[in-house]
C-alpha positions, -999 to 999 in steps of 0.1 A, spaced: -413 -42 -109 -393 -55 -138 -357 -47 -146 -366 -33 -179 -388 -4 -167 -359 5 -143 -335 6 -173 -358 27 -193 -362 52 -163 -323 53 -162 -321 69 -197 -352 92 -193 -379 71 -210 -413 72 -189 -392 92 -161 -401 119 -137 -415 152 -155 -412 186 -140 -432 219 -151 -428 254 -135 -459 274 -132 -455 313 -124 -483 331 -110 -474 360 -133 -446 363 -160 -444 400 -156 -417 412 -128 -390 439 -127 -354 438 -109 -358 435 -72 -393 423 -72 -405 388 -57 -415 363 -83 -438 334 -71 -449 303 -86 -452 264 -82 -430 234 -95 -453 206 -106 -437 171 -103 -454 142 -118 -437 105 -114 -430 82 -143 -433 46 -148 -412 38 -117 -401 54 -85 -373 75 -89 -350 94 -61 -347 130 -69 -315 145 -55 -329 182 -60 -349 204 -79 -337 236 -87 -341 263 -113 -320 292 -129 -330 327 -137 -309 333 -167 -302 353 -199 -278 354 -225 -252 383 -237 -234 389 -269 -197 382 -272 -176 401 -299 -143 389 -314 -114 412 -311 -119 422 -348 -156 423 -346 -163 403 -374 -183 377 -359 -200 372 -324 -214 345 -302 -239 343 -274 -230 330 -238 -257 320 -210 -254 337 -177 -270 322 -148 -283 354 -126 -295 332 -98 -296 295 -88 -326 286 -66 -329 251 -48 -364 244 -45 -362 209 -28 -336 186 -14 -336 147 -21 -369 129 -21 -385 99 -37 -413 104 -61 -433 74 -67 -450 61 -99 -475 84 -112 -475 105 -79 -479 142 -81 -463 168 -60 -470 207 -60 -439 227 -46 -446 265 -40 -416 289 -41 -409 325 -40 -375 342 -51 -361 378 -53 -355 386 -90 -318 399 -90 -315 437 -90 -291 433 -122 -315 414 -142 -314 428 -175 -348 445 -189 -365 425 -216 -364 452 -240 -360 445 -279 -348 409 -285 -335 405 -248 -347 373 -232 -348 363 -198 -361 330 -187 -362 304 -158 -348 271 -163 -361 244 -143 -344 210 -137 -340 179 -118 -310 162 -106 -317 125 -110 -291 96 -103 -283 79 -135 -310 94 -156 -314 124 -183 -324 153 -164 -358 168 -173 -358 204 -180 -385 230 -183 -381 267 -197 -404 296 -189 -397 332 -203 -405 361 -181 -411 397 -189 -387 421 -168 -402 457 -169 -385 488 -156 -381 494 -116 -399 526 -108 -365 544 -104 -358 535 -140 -392 543 -153 -384 577 -138 -352 582 -158 -367 567 -190 -397 593 -186 -372 622 -181 -350 612 -211 -380 610 -235 -389 645 -222 -356 658 -228 -359 646 -264 -341 611 -265 -356 580 -276 -346 545 -272 -328 532 -302 -314 498 -292 -308 478 -261 -282 449 -259 -264 429 -233 -226 428 -240 -198 411 -224 -180 436 -201 -163 422 -174 -149 457 -162 -182 472 -161 -205 442 -155 -196 439 -114 -220 410 -105 -220 396 -138 -196 392 -170 -218 414 -191 -237 448 -191 -269 460 -206 -264 492 -227 -295 512 -237 -286 534 -264 -306 565 -270 -306 588 -300 -314 625 -295 -342 649 -312 -347 684 -307 -318 706 -293 -295 678 -288 -297 663 -323 -267 684 -335 -248 682 -304 -249 644 -296 -248 612 -319 -262 589 -290 -265 587 -254 -258 553 -237 -271 544 -203 -262 515 -180 -283 509 -149 -269 494 -116 -298 489 -93 -295 485 -57 -326 487 -29 -338 522 -29 -311 536 -51 -303 534 -88 -268 543 -102 -265 552 -138 -235 552 -161 -239 577 -189 -218 573 -221 -222 607 -239 -210 606 -274 -204 640 -290 -213 647 -325 -182 661 -345 -185 696 -354 -151 702 -368 -119 688 -379 -104 683 -345 -139 667 -338 -137 643 -365 -102 633 -353 -118 627 -318 -144 607 -333 -119 583 -350 -102 578 -319 -133 575 -298 -120 604 -277 -155 622 -283 -169 597 -260 -169 607 -220 -184 588 -192 -205 603 -163 -222 588 -132 -256 599 -118 -275 587 -89 -313 585 -83 -330 575 -52 -364 566 -37 -369 602 -27 -366 615 -63 -399 596 -70 -416 624 -49 -400 653 -63 -410 670 -94 -399 651 -128 -381 687 -137 -355 682 -110 -342 648 -125 -346 662 -160 -324 693 -147 -299 668 -132 -295 648 -163 -291 680 -184 -265 695 -162 -243 663 -167 -249 665 -206 -241 701 -208 -211 698 -186 -195 672 -212 -207 691 -243 -188 721 -232 -157 705 -224 
């Protein structure tokens, strides 16, 4: 085997290729995602230190004066598919995998993206990488909440992942779902923001209730952001078997309490 080919492989020319195949690109937080990693050898044998992939997303970081912003990547999960092995020239390997999508994975609403980034650790070589976008749909408990909010007259206006170390818990960001009111709440609220914290069989919700200014005092509160209140609400798997009206009543009770403060 020529030295020239070895040098070419060391800089990533004619080197090993990797591709991730997902059985489905549709998933949800807490679900199991399955697929296969295809590895195809290059022109020479190469030692693969490991095959890995990240489940990742990006979140918005604003400057202090909010005049500009940037986006940072957050690795939600790293999964090691294999340990060290040698791939022969033109050899093909198929490696199945199964992972649990993290419970705090953001939903792919609006422009929000979640993807799997696959790579190889190859000594003295450019690491091949493969990107696969996935669609993260609401968990059944989240669907229940979204349906209840819709029936209460709220519609989803915007969904963003924003830097927030304090509220982010597991990660340095939160996904804020911003709802606008219709009907009876249109004159009482500017918006309702919801942050989901999913655990197995339990959904914790942080509600940010933004009251509409109704007088001079309200305008002062609005200017100072004092018109915003936070509330916490929990939805469990038992709520899935209860009438939807029960959940709607729970949400309305919380909203009414803060409106009347």
